[in-house]
C-alpha positions in Angstrom: 2.0 30.2 -19.4 0.8 33.7 -20.3 3.5 33.9 -23.0 2.1 30.7 -24.5 -1.4 32.2 -24.8 -3.1 30.6 -21.8 -5.9 32.9 -20.5 -5.4 34.6 -17.1 -8.7 33.1 -15.9 -7.4 29.5 -16.5 -4.1 30.3 -14.8 -5.9 31.6 -11.7 -8.2 28.5 -11.7 -5.2 26.1 -12.0 -3.5 27.7 -8.9 -6.6 27.0 -6.8 -6.4 23.3 -7.7 -2.8 22.9 -6.8 -2.7 24.7 -3.4 1.1 24.6 -3.4 3.9 24.7 -5.8 4.7 21.5 -7.7 8.3 20.4 -7.1 10.3 19.0 -9.9 13.6 17.3 -9.8 16.2 18.2 -12.4 18.4 15.2 -11.7 17.7 11.5 -11.0 20.6 9.5 -9.5 20.4 5.8 -10.3 23.0 3.6 -8.7 23.9 0.2 -7.4 23.7 -0.2 -3.6 27.5 -1.0 -3.7 27.9 2.6 -4.9 25.8 4.1 -2.1 28.7 6.1 -0.6 29.5 7.7 -4.0 25.8 8.4 -4.7 25.4 10.1 -1.3 28.4 12.3 -1.9 27.2 13.2 -5.5 23.7 14.0 -4.1 25.1 16.2 -1.4 27.4 18.1 -3.8 24.6 18.7 -6.3 22.2 19.8 -3.6 24.9 22.2 -2.3 25.0 23.7 -5.8 21.2 24.2 -5.9 20.4 21.2 -8.2 17.2 19.4 -7.0 18.0 15.7 -7.1 16.1 12.6 -6.5 17.9 9.9 -4.7 15.9 6.9 -3.5 17.7 6.5 -0.2 16.9 10.1 0.7 13.5 10.6 -0.9 11.6 7.4 -0.4 10.2 6.5 3.0 10.4 2.8 3.8 7.0 1.2 3.1 5.8 4.3 1.3 4.2 4.0 -2.1 5.5 6.4 -4.8 1.8 7.0 -5.7 1.2 8.5 -2.2 3.6 11.4 -2.8 
């Protein structure tokens, strides 16, 4: 942010609002439930290579709203 001209005071202020790092996924795996086995294997292989992936069967708790995350 500093390289983009954002003032240090604003950067410090923004950190106080967040409290913890924001996690971003670099990969979203969309699949049919009939392909669950393949999706699970793909997810595991990508995670092992350090790629943060979102896979519904791993990342959504049953009954949880996506807005509560």
